[in-house]
Each structure stands twice: as C-alpha cells, then as structure tokens.
Rosetta silent file (secondary structure, phi, psi, omega in degrees, C-alpha in Angstrom):
SEQUENCE: MNTIRIKQVDAFTLKPFTGNPAGVVLDADHLSTEEMQKIANEMNLAETVFVLKPQNPEEADARLRWFTPTQEVDLCGHATIAAFHAMAETGKFDLEVDENQSFLVETRSGILTVDVEWKNMLPYIKFSLPVAEFFPFPDDIAVLCGALGLSQIELSKNAKPQITREGYCFVPVRDADSLMSLDPNMELLKKMYERHEITAFAVVTTDTGEKNMDWHMRFFAPALGVNEDHVTGSAHGPMAVYLLYNGLLDDDKKYFSFTATQGQSTGRPGTITINMTVSDGVADEVLIAGQAVTVMDGTMIMSTQIPGKL
SCORE:     score description
SCORE:     0.000 S_00000001
   1 L     0.000  128.582 -178.962   -0.029    0.017   -0.086 S_00000001
   2 E   -94.024  126.234  176.745    1.471    3.373   -1.111 S_00000001
   3 E  -137.847  157.573  177.574    0.773    6.246    1.230 S_00000001
   4 E  -131.591  151.153  175.364    1.699    9.742    1.843 S_00000001
   5 E   -85.094  137.817 -177.616    1.470   12.116    4.834 S_00000001
   6 E  -146.991  142.429  178.382   -0.587   15.216    3.987 S_00000001
   7 E  -117.736  151.239  168.517   -1.684   18.234    6.025 S_00000001
   8 E  -114.015  131.229 -174.955   -4.496   20.731    5.453 S_00000001
   9 E  -127.119  128.229  171.742   -3.514   24.247    6.625 S_00000001
  10 E   -84.539  123.977 -176.506   -5.738   27.383    6.818 S_00000001
  11 E  -107.363  155.593 -179.304   -3.527   30.257    5.740 S_00000001
  12 L    63.378   32.833 -179.882   -3.803   34.035    6.523 S_00000001
  13 L  -164.139  165.481  175.684   -5.672   33.323    9.728 S_00000001
  14 L  -123.063    7.341  178.984   -5.163   31.817   13.175 S_00000001
  15 L  -109.864  120.510 -179.050   -8.761   30.583   13.511 S_00000001
  16 L   -51.856  149.050  176.000   -9.598   27.208   12.032 S_00000001
  17 L    66.353   20.677  170.410  -12.024   27.043    9.263 S_00000001
  18 L  -132.230 -176.266 -176.812  -11.338   30.589    8.098 S_00000001
  19 L    61.810 -155.299 -166.830   -8.666   32.010    5.702 S_00000001
  20 E  -118.089  116.591  178.565   -7.574   29.946    2.721 S_00000001
  21 E   -73.890  137.072  174.661   -7.099   26.183    3.054 S_00000001
  22 E  -130.356  145.109  169.769   -4.157   24.503    1.351 S_00000001
  23 E   -87.148  143.066 -179.139   -3.033   20.908    1.154 S_00000001
  24 E  -132.758  120.217  169.320    0.659   20.366    2.117 S_00000001
  25 E  -109.176  123.277 -165.358    2.913   17.464    1.265 S_00000001
  26 L   -94.442  -19.190 -179.359    6.219   17.940    3.017 S_00000001
  27 L  -128.878   82.814 -169.238    8.116   14.985    1.296 S_00000001
  28 L  -113.758    8.090  178.906    7.119   14.961   -2.283 S_00000001
  29 L   -52.358  -38.394 -177.696   10.455   13.870   -3.994 S_00000001
  30 L   -80.887    1.247 -174.420    9.128   10.493   -4.829 S_00000001
  31 L   -93.119  138.929  173.449    5.969   11.845   -6.453 S_00000001
  32 L   -85.255  160.882  168.365    5.494   12.254  -10.174 S_00000001
  33 H   -47.602  -36.313 -176.770    3.839   15.252  -11.736 S_00000001
  34 H   -69.431  -45.528  179.024    0.849   13.085  -12.550 S_00000001
  35 H   -63.870  -44.556  177.729    0.579   11.938   -8.982 S_00000001
  36 H   -54.221  -40.196 -175.282    0.860   15.554   -7.622 S_00000001
  37 H   -67.777  -42.511  175.521   -1.948   16.557   -9.852 S_00000001
  38 H   -60.384  -46.661  178.731   -4.098   13.640   -8.735 S_00000001
  39 H   -60.327  -47.247 -176.813   -3.510   14.433   -5.069 S_00000001
  40 H   -62.228  -39.069  169.210   -4.416   18.123   -5.702 S_00000001
  41 H   -61.150  -39.542 -176.899   -7.615   17.003   -7.418 S_00000001
  42 H   -71.399  -36.644  176.058   -8.469   14.696   -4.694 S_00000001
  43 H   -64.831  -41.539  176.271   -7.947   17.446   -1.993 S_00000001
  44 L    66.309   24.477  174.651  -10.216   19.789   -4.116 S_00000001
  45 L   -97.883  174.157 -176.611   -8.702   22.837   -2.471 S_00000001
  46 L   -64.589  -33.307  178.629   -7.664   26.003   -4.433 S_00000001
  47 E  -147.176  144.436  160.430   -3.975   24.803   -4.022 S_00000001
  48 E  -121.776  135.301 -175.897   -1.965   21.927   -2.795 S_00000001
  49 E  -112.940  144.486  175.352    1.730   22.617   -2.342 S_00000001
  50 E  -114.260  128.760  168.666    4.547   19.987   -2.612 S_00000001
  51 E  -101.373  119.388 -177.518    7.818   20.395   -0.999 S_00000001
  52 E  -123.354 -179.957  177.162   10.893   18.989   -2.633 S_00000001
  53 L   -74.519  145.294  178.495   14.665   19.014   -2.557 S_00000001
  54 L   -64.365  147.062  170.300   16.111   21.943   -4.671 S_00000001
  55 L   -70.461  -31.824  177.920   17.275   21.122   -8.158 S_00000001
  56 L  -131.231   94.405 -171.281   20.337   23.210   -7.537 S_00000001
  57 L   -63.511  -18.225  178.789   21.296   22.980   -3.805 S_00000001
  58 L   -73.478  -22.663  179.685   23.961   25.666   -4.250 S_00000001
  59 L  -109.161  -12.595 -179.849   21.262   28.237   -4.989 S_00000001
  60 L  -150.460  157.972  175.421   18.248   27.182   -2.917 S_00000001
  61 L   -89.485  -30.747  179.238   17.230   25.419    0.183 S_00000001
  62 E  -151.679  179.435  178.542   13.999   23.763   -1.038 S_00000001
  63 E  -140.841  131.764 -179.605   11.689   23.682   -4.004 S_00000001
  64 E  -118.626  131.679  168.256    7.850   24.343   -4.154 S_00000001
  65 E  -123.504  138.601 -178.592    5.264   23.275   -6.659 S_00000001
  66 E  -121.030  134.945 -177.537    1.743   24.261   -6.470 S_00000001
  67 E  -127.099  135.748  155.684   -1.288   22.645   -8.123 S_00000001
  68 L   -71.951  178.622  172.408   -4.934   23.535   -8.397 S_00000001
  69 L   -64.119  -10.475 -175.259   -7.370   20.783   -8.820 S_00000001
  70 L  -120.638  -22.611 -174.800   -6.714   21.066  -12.669 S_00000001
  71 L  -171.214  158.082  179.562   -3.282   22.262  -13.270 S_00000001
  72 E   -78.648  150.498 -175.662    0.150   23.435  -11.952 S_00000001
  73 E  -123.017  167.202  177.984    0.575   27.116  -11.440 S_00000001
  74 L   -76.162  -27.527 -164.569    3.713   29.407  -11.199 S_00000001
  75 L  -158.863  130.099  175.657    2.921   30.894   -7.883 S_00000001
  76 L  -140.465  127.352  179.243    0.658   30.619   -4.886 S_00000001
  77 H   -81.911  -41.935 -174.183    0.915   32.813   -1.803 S_00000001
  78 H   -75.272  -33.452  173.353   -1.414   31.124    0.736 S_00000001
  79 H   -64.943  -33.699  175.720    0.068   27.689   -0.032 S_00000001
  80 H   -62.803  -40.192  177.686    3.530   29.081    0.525 S_00000001
  81 H   -70.634  -41.712 -175.018    2.470   30.316    4.008 S_00000001
  82 H   -63.981  -44.636  178.837    0.779   27.024    4.641 S_00000001
  83 H   -60.687  -43.383 -173.284    4.016   25.010    3.614 S_00000001
  84 H   -78.581  -26.947  177.455    6.403   26.947    5.828 S_00000001
  85 H   -63.485  -45.523 -179.615    3.863   26.819    8.749 S_00000001
  86 H   -61.747  -45.506 -177.572    3.840   22.928    8.328 S_00000001
  87 H   -53.579  -54.423 -174.474    7.585   23.013    8.098 S_00000001
  88 H   -70.038  -33.068  178.070    8.040   24.998   11.328 S_00000001
  89 H   -61.825  -35.556 -175.677    5.393   22.750   12.989 S_00000001
  90 H   -99.411    0.896 -179.415    7.268   19.639   12.091 S_00000001
  91 L    77.301   13.863 -177.766   10.843   21.024   12.737 S_00000001
  92 H   -69.957  144.283 -176.031   11.792   20.643    9.082 S_00000001
  93 H    70.099   20.722 -175.739   15.009   22.489    8.132 S_00000001
  94 H    53.548   35.131  170.109   15.730   22.489   11.926 S_00000001
  95 L   -63.224  127.517 -178.201   13.158   25.243   12.410 S_00000001
  96 L  -131.433  143.360 -177.928   12.815   26.029   16.040 S_00000001
  97 L   -45.328  126.174  175.850   10.532   28.282   18.072 S_00000001
  98 L    64.426   22.162  158.634   11.717   31.924   18.381 S_00000001
  99 L  -114.099  107.978 -171.493   14.615   31.352   16.026 S_00000001
 100 L   -76.797  144.101  178.563   14.246   33.268   12.966 S_00000001
 101 E  -138.057  160.385  179.373   15.446   31.786    9.755 S_00000001
 102 E  -121.951  135.690  172.082   15.694   32.796    5.899 S_00000001
 103 E  -131.690  156.390  171.033   15.351   30.404    2.981 S_00000001
 104 E  -100.674  123.107 -172.736   15.848   30.475   -0.765 S_00000001
 105 E  -124.503  131.368  177.622   13.094   28.581   -2.603 S_00000001
 106 E   -83.781  131.519  170.702   13.081   27.371   -6.159 S_00000001
 107 E  -141.577  178.427  175.874    9.722   27.924   -8.057 S_00000001
 108 L   -75.194   -9.750  176.690    8.466   28.277  -11.574 S_00000001
 109 L  -105.973   17.523 -179.220    8.453   32.048  -10.966 S_00000001
 110 E   100.864 -168.236 -177.470   12.149   32.025   -9.839 S_00000001
 111 E   -85.748  125.009 -173.332   13.804   32.074   -6.576 S_00000001
 112 E  -108.393  141.774  176.950   11.712   33.360   -3.712 S_00000001
 113 E  -104.404  122.334 -171.607   13.183   34.469   -0.420 S_00000001
 114 E  -118.071  120.313 -177.015   11.059   33.171    2.569 S_00000001
 115 E  -104.772  128.810  168.129   11.571   34.499    6.082 S_00000001
 116 E  -114.464  115.033  175.613   10.118   32.534    9.164 S_00000001
 117 E  -118.125 -175.929 -164.646    9.897   34.747   12.202 S_00000001
 118 E  -132.804  142.697  167.807    7.762   34.074   15.384 S_00000001
 119 E  -131.694  122.508 -177.586    4.877   35.957   17.040 S_00000001
 120 L    50.420   39.161  171.226    3.612   34.629   20.381 S_00000001
 121 L    78.785    3.320  172.251    5.441   31.344   19.783 S_00000001
 122 E  -117.868  146.754 -169.883    3.835   30.833   16.397 S_00000001
 123 E   -66.611  135.315  176.236    5.432   31.021   13.105 S_00000001
 124 E  -120.939  121.179 -168.722    4.970   34.222   11.080 S_00000001
 125 E  -110.874  131.829  173.443    5.955   33.760    7.419 S_00000001
 126 E  -135.589  147.191  178.071    6.838   36.542    4.951 S_00000001
 127 E  -159.867  161.835 -171.264    8.254   36.237    1.607 S_00000001
 128 E   -77.157  149.891  173.208    9.098   38.143   -1.647 S_00000001
 129 E  -127.777  149.330  174.275    7.009   38.237   -4.705 S_00000001
 130 L   -61.724  136.969  179.041    8.152   39.278   -8.245 S_00000001
 131 L   -68.058  121.207 -178.573    7.278   42.933   -8.820 S_00000001
 132 L   -71.224  141.156  167.395    4.305   43.062  -11.092 S_00000001
 133 L   -99.568  147.593 -174.043    4.007   44.785  -14.363 S_00000001
 134 E  -128.202  140.515 -177.086    0.697   46.338  -15.567 S_00000001
 135 E  -134.940  159.415  179.701   -0.702   46.787  -18.992 S_00000001
 136 E   -57.043  138.841  171.155   -4.017   48.188  -20.359 S_00000001
 137 L   -57.140  134.094 -163.563   -7.013   45.812  -20.366 S_00000001
 138 L   -98.937   25.295 -176.046   -7.055   44.402  -23.823 S_00000001
 139 L  -142.058  179.949  169.534  -10.828   44.165  -24.538 S_00000001
 140 L   -55.438  120.381  173.954  -13.985   46.192  -24.253 S_00000001
 141 H   -58.328  -28.488  175.476  -14.578   47.293  -20.612 S_00000001
 142 H   -66.040  -33.241  176.459  -18.250   46.584  -21.131 S_00000001
 143 H   -68.319  -40.699 -179.561  -17.392   42.933  -21.850 S_00000001
 144 H   -65.387  -47.373 -175.152  -15.409   42.643  -18.519 S_00000001
 145 H   -63.042  -43.703  174.094  -18.207   44.259  -16.666 S_00000001
 146 H   -56.252  -39.376  178.625  -20.682   41.992  -18.086 S_00000001
 147 H   -71.935  -22.734 -177.478  -18.703   38.922  -17.216 S_00000001
 148 H   -98.965   -3.625 -179.867  -18.278   40.076  -13.641 S_00000001
 149 L    67.984   44.507 -167.543  -21.905   41.034  -13.195 S_00000001
 150 L  -131.315  131.061  174.984  -20.860   44.628  -12.713 S_00000001
 151 L   -83.782  153.205 -177.432  -22.311   47.953  -14.122 S_00000001
 152 H   -69.368  -24.731 -178.710  -19.656   50.371  -15.513 S_00000001
 153 H   -78.321  -10.845  170.036  -20.692   53.238  -13.178 S_00000001
 154 H   -81.612   -4.646  172.764  -19.566   50.935  -10.237 S_00000001
 155 E   -70.414  150.170 -176.735  -15.967   51.091  -11.500 S_00000001
 156 L   -68.545  150.453  176.405  -13.602   53.341   -9.673 S_00000001
 157 L   -85.985  -17.084 -173.169  -13.023   56.795  -11.306 S_00000001
 158 L   -97.372   -6.278  179.596   -9.363   56.914  -10.171 S_00000001
 159 L  -155.399  148.755  178.578   -7.877   53.818  -11.846 S_00000001
 160 L  -102.101  158.738  175.770   -8.813   51.669  -14.824 S_00000001
 161 L   -63.427  138.653 -179.029   -8.852   47.893  -15.058 S_00000001
 162 E  -144.947  159.237 -178.295   -5.373   46.598  -16.003 S_00000001
 163 E  -111.967  158.631  176.253   -3.701   43.146  -16.456 S_00000001
 164 E   -98.121  171.075  179.057   -0.449   41.773  -15.242 S_00000001
 165 L   -74.844  -22.587 -179.531    2.082   39.819  -17.474 S_00000001
 166 L   -83.225   -0.750  165.531    1.103   36.696  -15.376 S_00000001
 167 L    99.984   18.713  168.549   -2.403   37.116  -16.629 S_00000001
 168 E   -86.886  137.231  171.407   -4.152   38.680  -13.443 S_00000001
 169 E  -110.463  125.257  177.522   -6.788   41.380  -14.244 S_00000001
 170 E  -101.044  133.780 -174.369   -7.265   43.944  -11.527 S_00000001
 171 E  -122.184   96.999 -176.391  -10.600   45.529  -11.455 S_00000001
 172 E   -81.831  135.353  179.414  -11.070   48.580   -9.030 S_00000001
 173 E  -120.156  156.896 -169.506  -14.677   49.246   -7.847 S_00000001
 174 L   -76.848  -22.096 -174.707  -15.886   52.315   -6.016 S_00000001
 175 L  -160.494  167.091 -177.166  -17.267   50.846   -2.805 S_00000001
 176 H   -61.840  -39.403  170.090  -17.801   47.659   -0.740 S_00000001
 177 H   -48.887  -51.087  178.422  -21.425   47.311   -1.926 S_00000001
 178 H   -65.177  -38.088 -179.432  -20.273   46.837   -5.598 S_00000001
 179 H   -66.463  -42.723 -173.699  -17.636   44.425   -4.462 S_00000001
 180 H   -81.973  -14.430  177.449  -20.007   42.183   -2.419 S_00000001
 181 L   -87.838   -4.503 -177.350  -22.755   42.301   -4.967 S_00000001
 182 L   -58.601  144.349 -178.284  -20.860   40.841   -7.836 S_00000001
 183 L  -135.910   72.786 -178.639  -22.562   38.009   -9.788 S_00000001
 184 L   -64.623  143.092  175.414  -19.743   36.704  -12.079 S_00000001
 185 L   -95.660  106.527  178.844  -20.544   34.570  -15.004 S_00000001
 186 H   -56.690  -33.239 -178.677  -17.828   31.907  -14.945 S_00000001
 187 H   -72.395  -31.832  177.844  -18.103   30.671  -18.469 S_00000001
 188 H   -79.951  -25.929  171.647  -17.536   34.284  -19.833 S_00000001
 189 H   -66.173  -33.492 -178.037  -14.499   34.687  -17.457 S_00000001
 190 H   -65.251  -42.741 -174.762  -13.177   31.472  -18.942 S_00000001
 191 H   -67.388  -27.742  171.770  -13.618   32.846  -22.403 S_00000001
 192 H   -66.059  -27.233  178.169  -11.389   35.917  -21.424 S_00000001
 193 H   -75.310  -41.802  174.587   -8.644   33.352  -20.836 S_00000001
 194 H   -55.619  -38.720 -179.851   -9.289   31.849  -24.226 S_00000001
 195 H   -78.064  -44.167 -168.207   -9.079   35.341  -25.898 S_00000001
 196 H  -135.138    9.299  176.146   -6.381   37.045  -24.013 S_00000001
 197 L    60.692   33.705  171.556   -4.902   34.402  -21.601 S_00000001
 198 L   -79.244  104.434 -174.849   -6.384   36.261  -18.626 S_00000001
 199 L   -70.238  -36.661 -169.969   -6.141   33.595  -15.818 S_00000001
 200 E  -155.687  159.452 -179.732   -7.848   35.457  -12.942 S_00000001
 201 E  -126.778  116.805  178.963   -9.733   38.510  -11.864 S_00000001
 202 E   -95.616   98.457  175.831   -8.926   40.499   -8.806 S_00000001
 203 E  -100.553  135.740 -165.057  -11.789   42.952   -7.993 S_00000001
 204 E  -143.996  154.805 -178.772  -10.960   45.360   -5.228 S_00000001
 205 E  -143.289  143.238  172.168  -12.029   48.399   -3.282 S_00000001
 206 L   -96.405   -2.664  173.336  -10.258   50.733   -0.946 S_00000001
 207 L   -83.982   85.254  179.034  -13.677   51.614    0.669 S_00000001
 208 L  -101.126  -17.358  172.408  -13.313   49.320    3.567 S_00000001
 209 L    79.640    4.918 -174.443  -15.069   51.237    6.222 S_00000001
 210 L  -126.594  128.680 -177.448  -12.115   50.216    8.538 S_00000001
 211 L   -65.893  -38.563 -172.876   -9.356   52.528    9.687 S_00000001
 212 L  -104.734   18.836  173.997   -6.645   49.965    9.726 S_00000001
 213 L  -112.440  128.913 -176.364   -7.802   48.043    6.536 S_00000001
 214 L   -94.633  -40.251  175.063   -6.455   49.363    3.227 S_00000001
 215 E  -155.445  160.187 -179.745   -8.498   47.186    0.823 S_00000001
 216 E  -116.649  146.221 -177.145  -10.922   44.468    0.415 S_00000001
 217 E  -144.319  145.677  169.696  -10.701   41.921   -2.555 S_00000001
 218 E  -122.697  140.086 -172.543  -12.609   39.190   -4.298 S_00000001
 219 E  -129.373  120.267 -177.540  -10.662   36.874   -6.682 S_00000001
 220 E  -116.152  127.565 -175.794  -12.047   34.697   -9.449 S_00000001
 221 E  -142.901   58.156 -175.455  -10.043   32.165  -11.332 S_00000001
 222 H   -65.377  -23.160 -177.485  -12.406   29.536  -13.197 S_00000001
 223 H   -73.802  -16.385  174.810   -9.743   29.029  -15.955 S_00000001
 224 H  -105.122    8.961  176.679   -7.567   27.561  -13.233 S_00000001
 225 L    85.384   26.715  179.220  -10.373   25.485  -11.630 S_00000001
 226 E  -137.732  105.309 -176.502  -11.032   27.880   -8.844 S_00000001
 227 E   -56.159  -59.687  174.683  -14.377   29.853   -9.191 S_00000001
 228 E  -142.152  130.130 -173.380  -13.578   32.034   -6.261 S_00000001
 229 E   -89.054  158.433  179.579  -10.607   31.967   -4.034 S_00000001
 230 L   -82.421  -50.317 -176.194  -10.713   32.812   -0.233 S_00000001
 231 L  -145.828  115.943 -175.828   -7.438   34.763    0.369 S_00000001
 232 L  -115.498  100.122 -167.108   -5.078   35.117   -2.527 S_00000001
 233 H   -64.087  -34.467 -170.607   -1.606   36.077   -1.523 S_00000001
 234 H   -76.532   -9.310  177.660   -0.154   36.249   -5.177 S_00000001
 235 H   -98.419  -24.847 -170.027   -2.853   38.971   -5.927 S_00000001
 236 H   -88.935  -22.726  165.222   -2.451   41.252   -2.862 S_00000001
 237 H   -55.804  -58.103 -178.518    1.343   41.781   -3.589 S_00000001
 238 H   -58.697  -29.698 -175.397    0.605   43.198   -7.071 S_00000001
 239 H   -62.416  -41.305  171.511   -2.205   45.259   -5.617 S_00000001
 240 H   -55.140  -38.099 -178.718    0.285   47.427   -3.839 S_00000001
 241 H   -72.767  -41.093  177.297    2.232   47.977   -7.074 S_00000001
 242 H   -51.023  -44.787  177.206   -1.168   48.722   -8.836 S_00000001
 243 H   -61.316  -43.861 -178.776   -1.807   51.572   -6.292 S_00000001
 244 H   -67.438  -49.233 -178.298    1.665   52.982   -6.861 S_00000001
 245 H   -70.275  -12.582  173.480    1.629   53.008  -10.686 S_00000001
 246 L  -101.668   18.815  176.466   -1.875   54.590  -10.783 S_00000001
 247 L    63.007   27.154 -177.381   -0.639   57.442   -8.613 S_00000001
 248 L  -103.248   13.640  177.210   -2.657   56.708   -5.689 S_00000001
 249 L  -126.328  159.008 -179.340    0.125   56.617   -3.017 S_00000001
 250 L   -58.552  119.961 -173.875    2.419   59.311   -1.500 S_00000001
 251 L   -69.600  -18.319 -166.656    5.117   60.117   -3.942 S_00000001
 252 L   -92.467  -15.666 -174.890    7.606   61.068   -1.166 S_00000001
 253 L   -88.228  154.574 -171.251    7.497   57.743    0.787 S_00000001
 254 L  -108.628  -24.160 -176.207    9.944   54.995    0.202 S_00000001
 255 E  -131.704  138.045 -173.787    8.290   52.285    2.323 S_00000001
 256 E  -134.268  139.300  171.063    4.654   51.164    2.450 S_00000001
 257 E  -133.841  117.251 -172.246    2.858   48.631    4.748 S_00000001
 258 E  -118.242  151.837  162.157   -0.642   47.652    3.988 S_00000001
 259 E  -123.494  134.567 -175.285   -3.226   45.306    5.468 S_00000001
 260 E  -129.484  160.150  177.938   -5.879   43.733    3.465 S_00000001
 261 E  -134.325  159.074  172.562   -8.728   41.291    3.802 S_00000001
 262 E  -152.126  167.224  173.811  -10.476   38.707    1.548 S_00000001
 263 L    90.606    0.611  175.658  -12.835   35.877    1.921 S_00000001
 264 L   -59.546  -38.435 -173.931  -15.862   37.677    3.593 S_00000001
 265 L   -74.242  -21.446 -174.676  -18.119   36.602    0.583 S_00000001
 266 L  -106.113    2.539  173.002  -17.101   32.974    0.871 S_00000001
 267 L    82.696    9.143  177.022  -17.529   32.869    4.611 S_00000001
 268 L  -121.139   63.761 -173.028  -13.717   32.456    5.159 S_00000001
 269 L   -72.041  140.298 -179.406  -12.240   35.745    5.959 S_00000001
 270 E  -139.608  161.598 -176.736   -8.503   36.140    6.219 S_00000001
 271 E  -124.613  138.082  173.161   -5.940   38.970    6.736 S_00000001
 272 E  -140.892  146.369 -172.192   -2.775   39.622    4.993 S_00000001
 273 E  -106.984  137.730  177.477    0.067   42.065    5.350 S_00000001
 274 E  -126.081  140.317 -177.621    1.882   43.600    2.334 S_00000001
 275 E  -126.478  129.113  176.201    5.120   45.536    2.505 S_00000001
 276 E  -131.786  139.182  172.711    6.638   47.487   -0.469 S_00000001
 277 E  -111.252  144.066 -173.707    9.808   49.535   -0.850 S_00000001
 278 E  -124.141  141.055  174.731   10.042   52.168   -3.567 S_00000001
 279 E  -140.991  126.111  173.585   13.133   53.880   -5.198 S_00000001
 280 L    61.273   36.130 -171.460   12.691   56.676   -7.730 S_00000001
 281 L    71.684   13.147 -174.274    8.901   55.993   -7.974 S_00000001
 282 E  -128.997  125.224  176.692    9.388   52.352   -8.874 S_00000001
 283 E   -63.612  130.519 -177.572    8.656   49.449   -6.669 S_00000001
 284 E  -116.309  -11.092  177.729   11.758   47.379   -6.091 S_00000001
 285 E  -157.764  134.367 -179.933   10.465   44.911   -3.453 S_00000001
 286 E  -134.305  130.369  175.451    7.213   43.480   -2.478 S_00000001
 287 E  -122.098  149.760  173.403    6.603   41.232    0.431 S_00000001
 288 E  -131.597  150.747  179.441    3.478   39.465    1.800 S_00000001
 289 E  -146.766  152.911  178.286    3.122   37.916    5.236 S_00000001
 290 E  -176.733  179.586 -179.184    0.776   36.008    7.409 S_00000001
 291 L  -124.734 -177.384 -176.507    0.243   33.215    9.781 S_00000001
 292 E  -153.467  168.846  178.397   -1.665   29.955    9.587 S_00000001
 293 E  -140.989  136.761 -179.452   -3.252   27.053   11.558 S_00000001
 294 E   -87.035  131.113  173.897   -3.179   23.272   10.722 S_00000001
 295 E  -106.995  -17.116 -179.284   -6.622   21.703   10.730 S_00000001
 296 E  -148.704  141.303 -178.377   -5.865   18.197    9.466 S_00000001
 297 E  -144.719  108.378 -179.901   -2.789   15.945    9.573 S_00000001
 298 E  -160.687 -165.965 -166.575   -3.299   12.558    8.166 S_00000001
 299 E  -119.688  130.596  171.358   -2.341    9.830    5.580 S_00000001
 300 E  -102.348  136.936 -179.044   -3.560    9.523    2.014 S_00000001
 301 E   -82.528  113.364  179.709   -3.799    6.125    0.454 S_00000001
 302 E   -83.456  -42.064 -177.121   -2.275    6.283   -3.069 S_00000001
 303 E  -151.793  160.017  174.872   -2.865    2.695   -4.150 S_00000001
 304 L  -127.351  158.097 -177.290   -3.963   -0.719   -2.789 S_00000001
 305 L  -122.082  119.902  174.677   -2.826   -4.175   -3.617 S_00000001
 306 L   -82.120  116.647 -176.810   -5.222   -7.241   -3.834 S_00000001
 307 L   -80.396   89.842  177.803   -3.218  -10.189   -2.398 S_00000001
 308 L   127.610  177.893 -178.555   -3.938  -12.834   -5.023 S_00000001
 309 L  -109.089  142.409  172.585   -5.831  -13.374   -8.264 S_00000001
 310 L   -70.273    0.000    0.000   -9.412  -14.046   -8.820 S_00000001
C-alpha cells in the first residue's frame, strides 16, 4: 500500500475554518507530476503545495510546486504560507520556536526569499514576490463588466482595469457594496482566458470602512479550476504595485505597509500584510506575510494491492 502524509492548513488566519485552506505534502520527491496533480484534485482545494529538494542545492534550500485541482501554477501565496507553517510545525530544516530563519526557494516564478519569524510562539511567514508589471485591459470594458456582473458606473473613477504579465486582471470598484454584490459568469470569464490568456480577476475596493484596513478583494479564477478563491496572496502583492503605478500613493514615501482582507463573501475571511519598498517612484521589493493554523494531519492512500488473483 502506497501512502503519503498530508496536512491541510488554513492560511492568513489563526482561526480554524477561516482563511484559505491548502494541502501540504512535505516530502514529495518521490511523487511524479501526474501523482501531484491527482493528489491536488483529490484534495479539491484551491491549491496543494509540494515540498521537494532543490534542483540546484547551491542556489536554494528547497523547491515548491503548487497545483490547483486542474493544473500546476507558477506561484501561490497562501500555500507558501501553509507550507512553511507546516515545516515549522514539524521542525523541518531545523526550524525552532523563536529562532528566525531565511530560506531561498526554487519555484516556476524564480527564486523566492522566505523568512520565518515568530509571534507569540507561532510562526509568522513573509516572502518576496516578483514585482508586477501592468498593462491596459485588452478588450472592451463593457465585456469585462458583463462577465463580472458589474455595471460600468460601479468602476472606480481613479484607476482603470489593468492586467499583469502573469494574466491577473485587476478591477477597481468604487465601494464595498459593489464588491460584495458581484455576480460573475464563470463561463464568460473563462472565455477571457481563451481570448487574452487572462487567468484570474482580482476585484478590489479601498472603501473598507475600517481605519486599519487598506482594501478588500474578491478573486475569481475559473480558468484555473477555482471559481472564487478565499484569500489570494499572489494578488495582494501586485495590488500594492497597482496603487503605486496609478498615482494613488504618496510620492515622497519609500516604504509602505498595507493590511488587506479577503474571503468575507465565501465565509472564510483572512488577513494579509503587504510591504513594499520604492526607489525613484518604482517598486523594487514586495513582500507578503501572514500566519496559519493546521486543521488536519493525516495519511492519503495512493494505491492498494489485492493479495492474490481472482
């Protein structure tokens, strides 16, 4: 009988059954890509992350691969938080309570720097993201609004929908009511992927009604097998850059720290911290950070053997 140990970890929260759940396989070197995809499909979470030895040990400490139920993706924020939470929990890489450590991690997006710090004896994970580039939305805005179940008058007047090189489309709306009342057509959103390779849609507002909360977000990625994600780390980092490049931040500041939320619409709210440094008006580093909680630790049976023939 072939088995693996697998955890389910809720990221960007310390409260079980909130935040964004991810599957975590800490020892995945013996698994094939096909097996990883089957495991991710079986878990049926937005992402399942697999921890492997680095392909180049001189340049990195570990390697991460992320899978949705339908495909491998280049980057996943919440599953990275989940993976390092699970590593700290099990003492992998000699992680110990109240001893800060830094890691270089191989990914399909390049080398990421991941820092494990501690808050109240619990791991606090922060890591770098590639600095996003933004481009004009390549289609009729009316088509985009129709696919999201949004009227054009609900769009922000201060910034326009834009896309990143990675295929994320950022859509700013004017208030929280517009955000929460979205009724997206998933089939139409999938067609945006077929036409323009737009993989996901991050709809966001800075109208939070909370002094210490900078924006709320909803994230739709039906082309990746995720109709609506709970808390999407890989979208909140670029959101800071989006604000900068649309002239919505203080030109004189060199360092920004934001707090954002997501998941209210799915009943799994989570909170994420985003830090950004700026030089000469250009973002040169973006970090996201958060904590997590393990809700399941068990064994998955990969195959069975019938002892004998019929």
